[in-house]
N, C-alpha and C positions, 0 to 999 in steps of 0.2 A: 448423440450421434454425430459422427464426423464424416464429411464427404469431401474428397479431394477432386479437384479438376485442374485443367490447364496443361496437362502433359502432351507430349507429341514428339514428332521427329524434327530435330533441328541440326543445322550444319555447325561444325566446329566454330567457335567464335560467336555464336548466335546467343539469343536470350529467350527465356521463358519466364512467365510469372505463374506459379502454382498458387491456387486457392484452396482454403479449407473452410467449409461451411459448418458452423458448430451449433446446429440445431439442437434444442433441448438442454443445452448446457448453460449453467449460470456463469456465463462467460467471464465477467469481471473478477471472479473468484478462482479462475483456472490459469495455470500455467500450461505452455504448450511446446511441442518440439516437432521437428521434421527428421525423419529417419529415411534411409534408402537401402536398398538390397540389389546388389549387381548379380548378374547370373553367376552361379557357382560360388558366391561369396556370402558371408553372414551379413545380417542387417547392421548397419552403422549409424550412429547420430550424425546429423548434418548441421542443424541449427536449433537454437532454443531461446525462448523468451519468458521472462518472468511475468507473474500475475500483473504487476503494476507497470509493465512495460519499460522499467528503468534499466534492466539488465538483459543482455543478449550474449550468446556464446556461439562459436562456430568451429566446426572441424577445421584443422589447420589448412588443409588442401583447398578450402573453398573461401577462406578468409579474403576479403577484398573483392570477391566476385559474387558472392551471394548475400542477401539481406532479408532478415526476417522482420515482419511487422504484424500488427494486430489492429482491428477496428472493432471495438467492443460494440458500438451502436449497430453495426451491420453484422455482427457475430461472425466475423471472418478473420482467418489467419492466412498470411500471404507468405511466399517465398519468392523473392525476385532473384533470378538466376542470370548472371551475364558471363561472358567470356567462357561459354561452355566448352568443355572438353570430352572427348570420347570416354574417358574414365569416369564421367559423371553419369553416364548411362545406368539406368536402373529403375526399379519401382520405387516411387517416393511415397511415404507415408505420413500422415498427420497423426499427432498423438496428444492427448491432453489429460490433465489430472487437476483435481481440486488442490488448491495451495493454501496453506495458512501462513506462508512466509512470503510476503509480497515481493521481496527483492530476489528471491532465490530461483536460479534456474536448475532444471533437472536435465541430466545428461545420459541417464541410463535407461534402457528400455524398461526395465522392471519397476522404474518409477512412475510409469504411466499406466492408467486404467482404462482409457478409451483410445481407440484405434480406428482410422479409417481403412477403407478397403484398397487404397494405393491407386496411384496414377503412374502410367509409364512414360519415362523420359528416355529417348534414344538420341544420342549425338553422333552423328555419322555423316561423312561426305557422300 
């Protein structure tokens, strides 16, 4: 089970940290990703982290502003978002999958088996 938290309303230029609690998952054997869906748009991948924490990948538009991390001891995955823009508005979803490739990141929605319910992020003045 994946449960997101940390969303909210923030002004442009502001920051938020999203959290994903991964209860029930054998977390050290999982890779994770964050996806988002803006109103009227398809869901898109934002950031991804490999099972062994060595590799990370980002949507071009968030590179340098967002940072994904994981804490296996706490069973948490995080998305630190800075320099937020109105176009970052959307529902943010945490996704996970068991991985037998320690260094691989998974960027496609269909790669993931487990999804959270989402947390709303609104960037507006």
